[in-house]
Rosetta silent file (secondary structure, phi, psi, omega in degrees, C-alpha in Angstrom):
SEQUENCE: MSKKKNIDKNAIFFGIDYGTKKIGISIGQFITKKATPLAIIHNKGNKIYWEKLDKIILKWKPKY
SCORE:     score description
SCORE:     0.000 S_00000001
   1 L     0.000  132.093 -177.833    0.000    0.000    0.000 S_00000001
   2 L   -86.144  149.661  177.889    1.438    3.385   -0.970 S_00000001
   3 L   -90.990  143.974  175.703    1.687    6.297    1.431 S_00000001
   4 L   -77.167  139.936  177.415    0.220    9.685    0.524 S_00000001
   5 L   -91.538  145.766  173.026    2.746   12.481    0.190 S_00000001
   6 L   -76.499  123.036 -177.706    2.178   15.854    1.781 S_00000001
   7 L  -104.178  132.081  175.514    1.744   18.313   -1.062 S_00000001
   8 L   -66.044  115.050 -175.593    2.596   21.988   -0.675 S_00000001
   9 L   -68.976  -12.390  176.873   -0.757   23.668   -1.322 S_00000001
  10 L   -98.947    3.099 -175.874    1.003   26.771   -2.707 S_00000001
  11 L   -72.215  153.310  174.122    3.086   24.798   -5.190 S_00000001
  12 E   -97.293  129.111  176.308    2.899   25.276   -8.948 S_00000001
  13 E   -99.960  147.718 -172.864    2.193   22.133  -10.953 S_00000001
  14 E  -121.706  124.932  178.413    3.501   21.817  -14.476 S_00000001
  15 E  -112.147  139.219  178.502    1.695   19.946  -17.243 S_00000001
  16 E  -127.400  121.862  176.325    3.237   18.848  -20.522 S_00000001
  17 E  -109.817   98.845 -172.591    1.131   17.620  -23.439 S_00000001
  18 E   -88.760  130.943  173.742    3.661   16.206  -25.873 S_00000001
  19 L  -136.008  171.454 -178.096    2.844   15.762  -29.538 S_00000001
  20 L   -74.828  -26.873 -179.200    4.869   15.316  -32.700 S_00000001
  21 L   -98.220  -30.412 -179.857    3.982   18.791  -34.041 S_00000001
  22 E  -155.026  159.945  178.170    3.771   20.791  -30.816 S_00000001
  23 E  -120.353  122.325  177.628    4.184   20.600  -27.057 S_00000001
  24 E   -94.631  135.850 -179.800    1.562   22.247  -24.869 S_00000001
  25 E  -117.590  133.846  175.573    2.621   23.589  -21.480 S_00000001
  26 E  -135.395  158.588  174.071    0.209   24.379  -18.657 S_00000001
  27 E  -120.508  149.578  179.863    0.476   25.394  -15.025 S_00000001
  28 E  -137.332  162.167  178.998   -1.877   24.373  -12.260 S_00000001
  29 E  -127.245  142.575 -179.665   -2.571   25.175   -8.650 S_00000001
  30 L   -70.266  -40.920 -174.891   -3.628   22.826   -5.888 S_00000001
  31 L   -63.421  -48.293 -177.738   -5.856   25.382   -4.148 S_00000001
  32 L   -85.041  -16.654 -176.777   -8.012   26.239   -7.187 S_00000001
  33 L    55.316   38.254  179.587   -7.657   22.766   -8.727 S_00000001
  34 E  -129.183  149.413  175.168   -7.419   24.408  -12.138 S_00000001
  35 E  -115.825  147.140 -178.944   -4.863   24.357  -14.909 S_00000001
  36 E  -127.177  132.682  175.660   -4.180   27.227  -17.282 S_00000001
  37 E   -59.681  139.235 -177.412   -2.497   27.021  -20.699 S_00000001
  38 E  -116.379  -47.114 -175.605    0.898   28.693  -20.577 S_00000001
  39 E  -159.508  159.771  171.668    2.737   28.121  -23.850 S_00000001
  40 E  -126.513  128.438  176.038    2.944   26.092  -27.025 S_00000001
  41 E  -106.150  118.118 -178.912    6.290   25.002  -28.414 S_00000001
  42 E   -87.680  124.491  176.012    6.074   24.187  -32.120 S_00000001
  43 L   -84.837  140.386  177.976    8.308   21.328  -33.281 S_00000001
  44 E  -115.949  119.467 -175.361    9.763   21.670  -36.767 S_00000001
  45 L    65.174 -129.360  175.920   10.395   18.444  -38.585 S_00000001
  46 L  -102.400   13.347 -177.537   11.797   16.051  -36.021 S_00000001
  47 E   -91.857  127.769  174.906   13.483   18.815  -34.014 S_00000001
  48 L  -104.653  130.927 -177.551   12.270   19.493  -30.487 S_00000001
  49 L   -88.993   78.687 -177.767   13.258   22.869  -29.058 S_00000001
  50 H   -60.850  -32.275 -178.543   14.378   21.758  -25.605 S_00000001
  51 H   -64.474  -32.424  176.766   15.919   25.154  -24.873 S_00000001
  52 H   -67.924  -41.345  176.760   12.456   26.770  -25.056 S_00000001
  53 H   -64.500  -42.121  177.687   11.104   24.234  -22.565 S_00000001
  54 H   -58.225  -42.738 -179.565   14.134   24.822  -20.307 S_00000001
  55 H   -62.288  -41.102  179.647   13.464   28.589  -20.287 S_00000001
  56 H   -65.733  -43.288  179.120    9.842   28.058  -19.231 S_00000001
  57 H   -62.301  -44.768  179.335   10.862   25.655  -16.464 S_00000001
  58 H   -63.652  -35.491 -178.822   13.514   28.057  -15.156 S_00000001
  59 H   -71.702  -45.496 -173.176   11.066   30.962  -15.176 S_00000001
  60 H   -91.105  -20.874  178.947    8.152   29.219  -13.405 S_00000001
  61 L    47.133   59.630 -179.579   10.154   26.825  -11.187 S_00000001
  62 L   -66.294  148.147 -179.827    7.436   24.183  -10.906 S_00000001
  63 L   -93.053  -29.602 -177.088    7.624   21.904   -7.887 S_00000001
  64 L  -128.730    0.000    0.000    5.710   18.976   -9.373 S_00000001
């Protein structure tokens, strides 16, 4: 049986919806239980722009 983790109720949650043409990024909050679209990273060909994702992560500093 798994133990429940204590979640910081002020933490920012980070969602990634990965696709072959684009990657959708969203942020969510535990208190409101809502997620909001944040950014879309468009992939060109088979190239994924990891540096764009890194910049978003560094800016928002998601905990989960």
